[in-house]
C-alpha positions in Angstrom: 0.0 0.0 0.0 3.0 2.3 0.7 4.2 1.7 -2.9 0.7 2.5 -4.2 0.6 5.7 -2.2 3.8 6.9 -3.8 2.0 6.4 -7.2 -1.2 8.1 -6.1 -0.9 10.6 -9.0 -1.0 7.7 -11.5 -4.0 5.8 -10.1 -6.3 7.4 -12.6 -4.3 6.4 -15.7 -5.0 2.7 -14.9 -8.8 3.3 -15.1 -8.9 2.9 -19.0 -6.7 -0.2 -18.7 -9.2 -2.0 -16.5 -12.1 -0.7 -18.7 -10.2 -2.2 -21.6 -9.8 -5.4 -19.7 -13.6 -5.7 -19.4 -14.0 -5.0 -23.1 -11.4 -7.6 -24.0 -13.3 -10.1 -21.8 -16.5 -9.4 -23.6 -15.1 -9.9 -27.1 -13.2 -13.1 -26.0 -16.4 -14.9 -24.9 -17.5 -17.8 -27.2 -21.2 -17.1 -26.5 -23.0 -13.8 -26.5 -24.0 -12.8 -23.0 -27.4 -11.3 -22.3 -27.8 -7.6 -21.7 -29.2 -8.4 -18.2 -26.1 -10.3 -17.3 -23.9 -7.4 -18.3 -26.0 -4.9 -16.4 -26.3 -7.2 -13.4 -22.5 -7.5 -13.3 -22.2 -3.7 -13.4 -24.8 -3.4 -10.6 -23.0 -5.9 -8.4 -19.6 -4.2 -9.0 -21.2 -0.8 -8.1 -22.6 -2.3 -4.9 -19.2 -3.7 -4.0 -17.7 -0.3 -4.7 -20.1 1.5 -2.4 -19.6 -1.1 0.4 -15.8 -1.1 0.1 -15.4 1.6 2.8 -12.3 3.6 3.4 -9.5 4.1 0.9 -7.2 1.1 0.8 -6.4 -2.0 -1.1 -9.9 -3.2 -0.9 -11.2 0.1 -2.2 -8.8 0.1 -5.1 -9.7 -3.5 -6.0 -13.4 -2.5 -6.0 -12.7 0.4 -8.3 -10.8 -1.9 -10.7 -13.6 -4.5 -10.6 -16.1 -1.7 -11.3 -14.0 -0.5 -14.3 -13.9 -4.1 -15.7 -17.7 -4.5 -15.3 -18.2 -1.1 -16.9 -16.1 -2.0 -20.0 -18.0 -5.3 -20.3 -21.4 -3.5 -20.0 -20.7 -0.7 -22.5 -19.4 -3.3 -25.0 -22.7 -5.2 -24.8 -24.7 -2.0 -25.0 -22.8 -0.9 -28.1 -23.4 -4.3 -29.7 -27.1 -4.0 -29.2 -27.2 -0.3 -30.2 -25.6 -1.1 -33.6 -27.6 -4.2 -34.2 -28.9 -4.3 -37.8 -29.8 -7.0 -40.4 -26.9 -8.9 -42.0 -27.3 -10.8 -45.3 -27.3 -14.5 -44.7 -26.5 -15.8 -48.2 -25.1 -14.8 -51.6 -27.6 -12.9 -53.9 -26.7 -12.7 -57.5 -28.1 -9.9 -59.8 -29.8 -8.3 -56.7 -31.8 -5.2 -57.4 -30.3 -2.7 -54.9 -31.6 0.8 -54.3 -30.1 3.2 -51.8 -28.6 6.6 -51.0 -24.9 7.1 -51.7 -23.0 7.8 -48.5 -19.4 7.5 -49.6 -17.6 7.4 -52.9 -14.0 5.9 -52.9 -12.1 5.9 -56.2 -10.1 2.8 -56.9 -6.5 2.9 -58.1 -7.0 0.3 -60.9 -10.6 0.5 -62.0 -14.0 1.7 -60.9 -15.0 3.0 -57.5 -16.3 1.7 -54.2 -19.7 2.9 -53.0 -21.2 2.7 -49.6 -25.0 2.9 -49.8 -27.6 3.4 -47.2 -30.1 0.8 -48.5 -33.7 1.8 -49.1 -34.7 -1.6 -50.6 -33.3 -4.9 -52.0 -35.8 -6.8 -54.1 -36.6 -10.2 -52.6 -35.8 -9.2 -49.0 -38.3 -8.0 -46.5 -37.7 -4.8 -44.6 -36.6 -6.8 -41.5 -34.0 -8.7 -43.5 -32.7 -5.8 -45.5 -29.2 -4.7 -44.5 -28.9 -1.1 -43.3 -25.8 -0.4 -45.3 -23.9 -2.2 -48.1 -20.5 -1.6 -49.7 -20.1 -2.3 -53.4 -17.2 -2.2 -55.8 -18.6 -0.8 -59.0 -16.4 -1.5 -62.0 -17.7 1.4 -64.1 -17.9 4.9 -62.7 -20.8 7.3 -63.2 -19.9 10.9 -64.0 -21.6 13.4 -61.7 -22.4 10.9 -59.0 -22.1 12.5 -55.6 -23.0 11.6 -52.0 -26.7 12.0 -51.3 -27.8 10.7 -54.7 -30.4 8.0 -54.9 -29.1 5.1 -57.1 -30.1 1.7 -58.4 -27.7 -1.1 -59.1 -27.7 -4.8 -60.2 -25.1 -6.3 -57.9 -23.9 -9.5 -56.5 -24.2 -9.3 -52.7 -22.5 -11.5 -50.1 -22.4 -11.5 -46.3 -19.4 -9.8 -44.7 -16.6 -12.4 -45.2 -15.4 -14.8 -42.5 -11.8 -14.8 -41.4 -9.4 -16.5 -43.8 -8.3 -19.0 -41.1 -9.1 -19.6 -37.4 -7.9 -16.7 -35.3 -7.5 -14.4 -38.4 -8.8 -10.9 -38.8 -12.6 -10.8 -38.6 -13.9 -8.2 -41.0 -17.5 -9.2 -40.2 -17.0 -8.0 -36.6 -15.8 -4.6 -37.8 -18.7 -4.4 -40.3 -21.2 -5.1 -37.5 -20.2 -1.9 -35.7 -20.4 0.0 -38.9 -23.9 -1.2 -39.7 -22.5 -2.9 -42.8 -24.7 -5.8 -43.6 -23.3 -6.9 -47.0 -20.5 -6.4 -49.5 -20.3 -7.2 -53.2 -19.7 -5.8 -56.7 -21.6 -4.4 -59.7 -20.5 -4.7 -63.3 -22.5 -1.7 -64.6 -22.4 1.9 -63.4 -25.0 3.1 -60.9 -28.2 4.5 -62.2 -29.2 7.8 -60.6 -32.9 8.1 -59.9 -35.3 10.1 -57.8 -35.3 9.3 -54.1 -38.1 6.9 -53.0 -41.4 8.4 -52.2 -41.6 9.5 -48.6 -37.9 9.3 -48.0 -36.6 12.2 -45.9 -33.0 12.8 -44.7 -32.5 13.6 -41.0 -30.6 16.8 -40.2 -27.6 14.9 -39.0 -27.4 12.7 -42.1 -27.9 15.8 -44.4 -24.9 17.5 -42.7 -22.9 14.3 -43.1 -23.7 14.0 -46.8 -22.8 17.7 -47.3 -19.4 17.1 -45.8 -18.9 14.0 -48.0 -19.7 16.2 -51.1 -17.2 18.8 -49.9 -14.5 16.1 -49.4 -15.2 14.8 -52.9 -14.9 18.3 -54.4 -11.6 18.9 -52.5 -10.2 15.7 -53.8 -11.1 16.6 -57.4 -9.5 20.0 -57.1 -6.3 18.5 -55.7 -6.1 16.0 -58.5 -6.7 18.7 -61.1 -3.5 20.5 -59.8 -1.4 17.5 -58.9 -2.2 14.5 -61.2 -1.1 11.0 -60.9 -0.3 9.1 -57.7 1.3 12.1 -56.0 -2.1 13.8 -56.2 -3.8 10.7 -54.8 -1.4 10.7 -51.8 -2.1 14.4 -51.3 -5.8 13.6 -51.3 -5.3 10.9 -48.7 -3.4 13.3 -46.4 -6.1 15.9 -46.6 -9.4 14.0 -47.0 -8.4 10.6 -45.7 -9.3 8.9 -49.1 -6.7 6.3 -49.8 -8.5 4.3 -52.6 -6.5 5.9 -55.4 -3.1 4.7 -54.1 -1.7 1.7 -55.9 -0.9 -1.6 -54.2 2.8 -1.2 -55.1 3.0 2.2 -53.3 1.1 0.9 -50.3 3.5 -2.1 -50.1 6.5 0.2 -50.3 5.2 2.5 -47.5 4.3 -0.6 -45.4 7.6 -2.3 -45.9 9.6 0.8 -45.1 7.6 1.6 -42.0 6.0 4.8 -43.4 2.5 3.4 -43.8 1.2 5.3 -40.8 1.7 8.6 -42.7 -0.9 7.6 -45.3 -3.6 7.1 -42.6 -4.7 10.3 -40.9 -4.1 9.9 -37.2 -2.3 11.5 -34.4 0.7 12.7 -36.4 -1.4 14.6 -38.9 -3.8 16.0 -36.3 -0.9 17.3 -34.2 0.9 18.9 -37.1 -2.3 20.6 -38.5 -3.7 21.7 -35.2 -0.3 22.6 -33.9 0.4 24.7 -37.0 -2.9 26.6 -36.5 -2.0 27.1 -32.8 1.5 28.4 -33.5 0.3 30.7 -36.4 -2.5 32.2 -34.2 -0.1 32.8 -31.4 2.5 34.5 -33.6 -0.2 36.6 -35.3 -1.6 37.8 -32.0 1.9 38.6 -30.7 2.4 41.0 -33.6 -0.1 43.3 -32.0 1.2 44.5 -28.6 -2.1 46.1 -27.7 -3.7 42.7 -28.0 -0.9 40.6 -26.6 -0.6 42.7 -23.4 -4.3 42.4 -22.6 -5.3 38.8 -23.4 -3.7 35.4 -23.0 -2.5 34.7 -26.5 -1.8 31.1 -25.6 -5.5 30.5 -24.7 -6.8 32.2 -27.8 -4.4 30.3 -29.9 -5.6 27.1 -28.2 -9.2 28.0 -29.2 -8.0 28.5 -32.8 -6.2 25.2 -32.7 -9.3 23.5 -31.4 -11.4 25.0 -34.3 -8.7 24.0 -36.8 -8.7 20.4 -35.4 -12.5 20.2 -35.7 -12.4 21.4 -39.3 -9.7 18.9 -40.2 -11.7 16.1 -38.5 -14.8 16.9 -40.6 -12.8 17.3 -43.9 -10.8 14.1 -43.3 -13.9 11.9 -43.0 -13.9 11.3 -39.3 -12.5 7.8 -39.4 -11.9 6.0 -36.1 -8.2 6.8 -36.0 -8.9 10.5 -36.8 -11.6 10.7 -34.1 -9.2 9.2 -31.6 -6.5 11.8 -32.5 -9.1 14.6 -32.4 -10.2 13.7 -28.9 -6.6 13.6 -27.7 -5.6 16.9 -29.2 -8.8 18.5 -28.0 -8.2 17.5 -24.4 -4.7 19.0 -24.6 -6.1 22.3 -25.9 -8.7 22.3 -23.1 -5.9 21.7 -20.6 -4.2 24.9 -22.0 -7.5 26.8 -21.5 -7.7 25.5 -17.9 -4.0 26.3 -17.2 -3.1 22.7 -16.9 -0.2 20.8 -18.4 -1.2 19.8 -21.9 1.1 16.9 -22.6 0.4 14.7 -19.6 -0.3 11.0 -19.1 -3.6 11.9 -17.4 -4.8 13.6 -20.6 -3.9 10.5 -22.7 -5.7 8.3 -20.2 -8.8 10.5 -20.3 -8.7 10.3 -24.1 -8.5 6.5 -24.1 -11.3 6.3 -21.5 -13.7 8.4 -23.6 -13.0 6.5 -26.8 -13.4 3.1 -25.1 -16.7 4.1 -23.5 -18.1 5.5 -26.8 -16.6 3.0 -29.2 -15.4 -0.1 -27.2 -14.7 -2.0 -30.4 -11.8 0.3 -30.9 -9.8 -1.7 -28.4 -9.4 -4.5 -31.1 -8.2 -2.0 -33.7 -4.5 -2.2 -34.3 -4.5 1.5 -35.0 -5.9 2.3 -31.6 -3.3 0.0 -29.9 -0.4 1.4 -31.8 -1.2 5.0 -31.5 -1.8 4.9 -27.7 1.3 2.7 -27.2 3.4 5.2 -29.1 2.0 8.2 -27.2 2.3 6.6 -23.8 5.8 5.5 -24.5 6.8 9.0 -25.7 5.3 10.7 -22.7 6.9 8.2 -20.3 10.3 8.7 -22.0 9.8 12.5 -22.0 9.0 12.5 -18.2 12.1 10.4 -17.5 14.4 12.6 -19.6 12.9 15.8 -18.2 13.6 14.7 -14.6 17.2 13.9 -15.5 17.9 17.1 -17.4 16.0 19.7 -15.4 19.2 21.4 -14.3 20.9 21.1 -17.7 21.2 24.1 -19.9 21.8 24.1 -23.6 23.5 27.0 -25.3 24.4 27.9 -28.9 22.7 26.9 -32.1 25.0 24.0 -32.6 24.0 22.3 -29.3 20.4 23.1 -29.8 20.6 21.5 -33.2 22.1 18.4 -31.7 19.4 18.3 -29.1 16.7 18.7 -31.8 18.0 15.9 -34.0 18.7 13.7 -31.0 15.1 14.3 -29.9 13.8 13.2 -33.3 16.0 10.0 -33.3 15.1 9.2 -29.7 11.4 9.7 -30.3 11.5 7.5 -33.4 13.3 4.7 -31.5 10.9 4.9 -28.5 7.8 4.9 -30.7 9.1 2.0 -32.9 9.9 -0.2 -29.9 6.5 0.5 -28.3 4.5 -0.5 -31.4 6.7 -3.4 -32.5 4.9 -6.2 -30.5 1.6 -4.9 -31.8 2.7 -4.9 -35.4 4.1 -8.4 -35.1 1.0 -9.8 -33.4 -1.4 -8.3 -36.0 0.6 -8.2 -39.2 3.3 -10.8 -38.6 6.0 -8.5 -40.0 8.7 -6.2 -38.7 10.1 -3.3 -40.6 13.9 -3.4 -39.9 14.6 0.1 -41.3 11.5 1.9 -40.0 13.7 4.2 -37.9 15.8 5.1 -40.9 12.8 5.8 -43.1 11.1 8.0 -40.5 14.3 9.9 -39.8 14.6 10.7 -43.5 10.9 11.4 -44.3 9.9 12.8 -41.0 11.3 16.3 -41.5 9.6 16.5 -44.9 6.3 15.6 -43.4 6.6 18.0 -40.5 8.1 21.0 -42.3 6.9 20.7 -45.8 4.0 18.3 -46.5 1.5 19.0 -43.7 2.1 22.8 -43.5 1.5 22.9 -47.2 -1.6 20.9 -46.8 -2.9 23.4 -44.2 -2.1 26.2 -46.6 -3.9 24.4 -49.4 -7.1 24.3 -47.3 -6.7 28.0 -46.4 -6.3 29.0 -50.0 -8.8 26.7 -51.6 -11.9 28.9 -50.9 -10.2 31.6 -53.0 -9.2 29.2 -55.8 -5.5 29.6 -55.0 -4.7 26.1 -54.0 -2.3 25.9 -57.0 0.1 28.0 -55.0 0.6 25.5 -52.1 0.0 22.1 -53.8 3.2 22.1 -55.9 5.2 22.5 -52.6 3.2 19.7 -51.0 3.8 17.5 -54.1 7.6 18.0 -53.8 7.5 16.8 -50.3 5.3 13.8 -51.2 7.6 12.8 -54.1 10.6 12.9 -51.6 8.6 10.8 -49.1 7.6 8.2 -51.7 11.2 8.0 -53.0 12.3 7.3 -49.4 9.6 4.6 -49.0 10.7 2.8 -52.2 14.4 3.0 -51.5 14.2 1.8 -47.9 11.7 -0.9 -48.8 14.1 -2.2 -51.4 17.1 -2.5 -49.0 18.2 -6.1 -48.2 16.3 -7.5 -45.3 14.0 -4.5 -45.0 11.1 -6.7 -43.9 11.2 -9.6 -41.4 8.4 -12.1 -41.7 7.4 -13.6 -38.3 5.1 -16.6 -37.7 1.9 -16.1 -35.6 2.7 -15.6 -32.0 0.8 -16.8 -29.0 -2.0 -14.6 -27.6 -0.6 -15.2 -24.1 2.8 -13.9 -25.1 1.2 -10.7 -26.6 -0.9 -10.2 -23.4 2.3 -10.5 -21.3 4.2 -8.0 -23.4 1.3 -5.5 -23.3 0.9 -5.9 -19.5 4.6 -5.5 -19.0 4.8 -2.5 -21.2 1.9 -0.8 -19.4 3.5 -1.5 -16.0 6.8 -0.1 -17.2 5.3 3.1 -18.8 2.4 4.0 -16.5 4.2 3.9 -13.1 6.8 6.4 -12.1 8.8 4.9 -9.2 11.4 2.2 -9.5 9.0 -0.7 -9.2 8.1 0.1 -12.8 11.2 -1.9 -13.8 9.3 -5.1 -12.9 7.6 -4.7 -16.2 10.8 -5.6 -18.0 10.9 -9.3 -16.9 7.2 -9.5 -17.8 8.0 -8.2 -21.3 10.9 -10.6 -21.6 8.6 -13.5 -20.5 6.2 -12.6 -23.3 9.0 -12.4 -25.8 10.2 -15.9 -24.8 6.7 -17.4 -25.1 6.1 -15.7 -28.5 7.9 -18.4 -30.5 7.1 -22.0 -30.9 3.3 -21.7 -31.5 2.0 -24.8 -33.1 1.5 -24.5 -36.8 -1.3 -26.3 -38.7 -0.2 -29.2 -41.0 -3.2 -28.7 -43.3 -5.3 -25.6 -44.1 -8.6 -26.1 -45.8 -10.3 -23.1 -47.3 -14.0 -22.4 -47.1 -15.7 -24.6 -49.7 -12.7 -26.9 -50.1 -11.4 -25.4 -53.4 -8.2 -24.1 -51.7 -6.1 -26.5 -49.6 -2.5 -26.1 -48.3 -0.4 -29.0 -47.0 2.8 -28.7 -45.1 5.6 -30.3 -47.0 8.8 -32.1 -45.8 10.7 -28.7 -45.8 8.1 -27.2 -43.4 6.6 -24.9 -46.0 3.0 -24.9 -47.2 2.2 -26.3 -50.7 -1.2 -25.1 -52.0 -3.5 -26.4 -54.7 -3.5 -24.5 -58.0 -6.3 -22.3 -59.1 -7.3 -18.8 -60.1 -9.2 -17.9 -56.9 -8.3 -17.8 -53.3 -5.0 -15.8 -53.6 -6.1 -13.4 -50.8 -7.0 -16.3 -48.5 -3.7 -18.0 -49.3 -1.8 -14.8 -48.7 -3.2 -14.6 -45.2 -2.2 -18.2 -44.5 1.4 -17.5 -45.6 1.5 -14.4 -43.4 0.4 -16.3 -40.3 2.9 -19.0 -41.2 5.8 -16.6 -41.3 6.4 -17.4 -44.9 7.6 -14.6 -47.1 6.7 -16.3 -50.4 3.8 -15.1 -52.4 0.6 -17.1 -53.3 2.0 -18.0 -56.7 5.2 -19.5 -55.3 3.1 -21.6 -52.8 0.9 -22.9 -55.6 3.8 -23.8 -57.8 5.8 -25.6 -55.2 6.1 -29.4 -55.4 4.2 -31.7 -53.0 0.8 -32.3 -54.5 -0.1 -34.5 -57.4 -3.2 -33.3 -59.2 -5.4 -34.3 -62.1 -8.9 -33.5 -63.2 -10.5 -35.6 -60.4 -8.5 -34.2 -57.5 -5.1 -34.0 -55.8 -3.2 -36.2 -53.4 -0.4 -35.4 -51.0 1.3 -36.4 -47.8 2.2 -34.7 -44.5 3.7 -36.3 -41.4 3.2 -39.8 -42.9 -0.5 -39.3 -43.5 -2.0 -39.3 -47.0 -4.4 -36.5 -47.9 -6.8 -36.6 -50.8 -8.6 -33.6 -52.2 -11.6 -34.6 -54.2 -12.7 -32.4 -57.1 -15.0 -34.9 -58.8 -17.3 -37.5 -57.4 -15.6 -40.2 -59.5 -12.6 -40.0 -57.1 -14.5 -40.5 -53.9 -14.4 -44.3 -53.8 -10.7 -44.5 -54.5 -10.0 -41.7 -51.9 -12.0 -43.5 -49.3 -9.9 -46.7 -49.8 -6.5 -45.0 -49.7 -6.6 -41.6 -48.0 -6.1 -40.9 -44.3 -7.7 -37.4 -44.6 -10.3 -36.6 -47.2 -11.2 -33.0 -48.3 -14.1 -32.1 -50.5 -17.0 -34.1 -52.0 -20.2 -35.0 -50.1 -20.5 -36.1 -46.5 -18.6 -39.3 -45.6 -20.1 -41.9 -47.9 -21.5 -45.1 -46.4 -18.7 -47.6 -45.9 -15.9 -44.9 -46.1 -14.2 -46.0 -42.8 -10.5 -45.6 -43.5 -10.1 -41.8 -43.4 -9.3 -40.4 -40.0 -11.2 -37.2 -40.9 -13.5 -36.1 -43.7 -14.0 -32.4 -44.5 -17.1 -32.2 -46.8 -18.0 -29.1 -48.8 -21.2 -28.4 -46.9 -19.5 -28.3 -43.6 -16.7 -26.1 -45.0 -19.1 -23.6 -46.4 -21.0 -23.5 -43.2 -18.1 -23.4 -40.8 -15.4 -21.7 -42.8 -11.7 -22.5 -43.2 -10.2 -25.3 -41.1 -6.8 -25.7 -39.6 -5.8 -29.4 -39.1 -3.1 -30.5 -36.7 -1.6 -34.0 -36.9 0.2 -35.7 -34.1 3.8 -36.7 -34.8 4.6 -40.4 -34.7 7.2 -39.7 -32.0 4.5 -38.1 -29.8 2.3 -41.2 -29.9 2.8 -43.7 -27.0 1.5 -46.5 -29.2 2.9 -46.7 -32.7 0.1 -49.0 -33.8 -2.7 -46.7 -32.6 -4.5 -44.4 -35.0 -2.8 -41.0 -35.3 -4.7 -38.1 -33.6 -6.1 -35.5 -35.9 -7.3 -32.2 -34.4 -9.2 -29.7 -36.5 -10.1 -26.1 -35.6 -12.7 -24.3 -37.7 -13.3 -20.6 -38.1 -16.8 -20.9 -36.8 -15.7 -22.7 -33.6 -13.0 -20.1 -33.0 -15.4 -17.1 -33.5 -18.1 -18.6 -31.3 -21.8 -17.7 -31.5 -21.9 -13.9 -31.5 -24.2 -11.4 -33.3 -21.6 -10.8 -36.1 -21.2 -14.6 -36.7 -24.9 -15.4 -37.1 -26.0 -16.2 -40.6 -29.7 -16.6 -41.3 -30.3 -19.8 -43.2 -31.7 -19.5 -46.7 -35.1 -21.2 -46.9 -34.8 -24.7 -48.5 -37.4 -27.0 -49.9 -35.8 -30.1 -48.5 -36.8 -31.1 -45.0 -33.6 -32.9 -44.5 -32.2 -32.0 -41.0 -28.6 -31.4 -40.3 -26.4 -30.6 -37.3 -25.4 -27.0 -37.6 -22.8 -27.1 -34.9 -19.2 -26.3 -36.0 -17.5 -29.3 -37.6 -20.6 -31.5 -37.3 -20.1 -33.0 -40.7 -16.5 -34.0 -40.0 -16.2 -37.6 -39.0 -13.3 -39.7 -38.0 -12.4 -43.3 -37.2 -9.8 -42.0 -34.7 -10.2 -39.3 -32.0 -10.9 -36.0 -33.7 -11.2 -32.8 -31.7 -12.9 -29.9 -33.4 -12.2 -26.9 -31.2 
């Protein structure tokens, strides 16, 4: 308790941590809890808090428990608040009518439209998704947000993860009200809004802002054509659709990808430039500067500038997060408080988690807060050690300035490294170098020129600032391509254990949030997480949804995939999780599977796998294969295979990861080998974003809808 008393000033900063723990607990559950259970838990925690009595360990424990219950309850409330119909099956040539909410140009062809649906022929009002996102291959001139359109499109439910434990797009789509995705071959037809349709005031304002963003993008591209103009658009309006995959890969591999996504860096530079400009301008008039607090008036100007940038940039989650953080800092200036403080960051995180609890699972949320917390903790430590130090002369100040940039880059890179590895399975070895080279261009040239562009645009003078911004962007892109091409620029890392990631996060928080020497206990916790990160069991077989794509681990430990024109995205995610730097094409062309028109055969860990593509191969596969993929449910008399993965179960339950016990691990060499399968459906559990309404069928044939129900085996088979 004495140690905790020494850290009394930091008690508050742990509040969002425990709220986040409750949110993580909610999303980790395999079954959806009831709203009454969530509210009951919060009520019980509130009662314990009231009964905890005087301040002490019991009181602190009660506060922590209340924060966990609060995070759990707001997560459940948010899920129910955003509940909307989700398409349960594919619809081809669907007649879709809706109001355009967002237009995103694509780098290669067409554009992506987000529609607020008014009707879909064949679906009742209760089953019609609230919002759909469509890739339209042909653009429509003059189309703008707010237009009523009609399309003939292929619609699909939000996709499942590519493999068990992979990124769940459907969960993100749930909280966006996105009930279907798809594509349309023909351009949208603009028509009159449906009779009786009326826009709410809030939606009308939002659509007006989207039209403004679209116009800003068009005017930027008119002055700066090509991909440089597309990057300029992304930095001002947040629209990244026009950037090619090659450029995105170069920025990602060099460690500069964070610059293309509007977040804390951009908000700080834009709002900070407004703050500094306003303060200098007010200081030019002594009669004003001597009578008012120029710092506070500049903070008001910075807050207004940050709000304007938030609206123009599209108000994405990362931008909203950055806006809340910078706003709290400006408010702190108005209240004569320290702006850059750990308490302000904690308050920002708490507000975001209470309003949008799903943000906790967003890598952007995790990386931005990790970087900011680490920088503030490092700044506090350095400030305490250098309070009595004075720096004189421009040369020494220059060394301090450059040293600060280098140290900040190193601290932020170390803080976000575990998060990037856990989510993206890659490490950028030269990210510090790339940020040191491109950082000054972003801070001094690109973002100030972007602010000047927005100031001049109402007068039609954006052509004065945009060429300057373009020069900075060209230099930044050159840096990205050069650094990404360096030998060993990207390290590919296999999927790490969730327990290891949790330990590294817990150790990092302990190290950065406390101030006294006991913070150093976070270092062994981080080290323990790093030691546990490796050695995660890798699947021996991966079976894609539907059974068309299968990958088998060869004798060299690498995956060998079936050939085909589809499934490259899915295969790419498998290789990422496997820590394999090869592309999908290389995995398909590797030797290890023998294929003909009827199917493929292969071998892994001494077991023979057969992939049936035609019913004529089923009888032979049943007689010789140990694992059978594809075809109908296990035919009668097909007793040899240890496991059968039929197409119906694969479509219903998603991709499967199959693990085979080594012969050396088996106590009885004559006993059947143990095959363990894990499906996407089993890993996701039964949650609102995993539910898929069944398409009505004429047949009355019943079937077990539980995950992996159609997978049978003659030996023990665990489907987790």
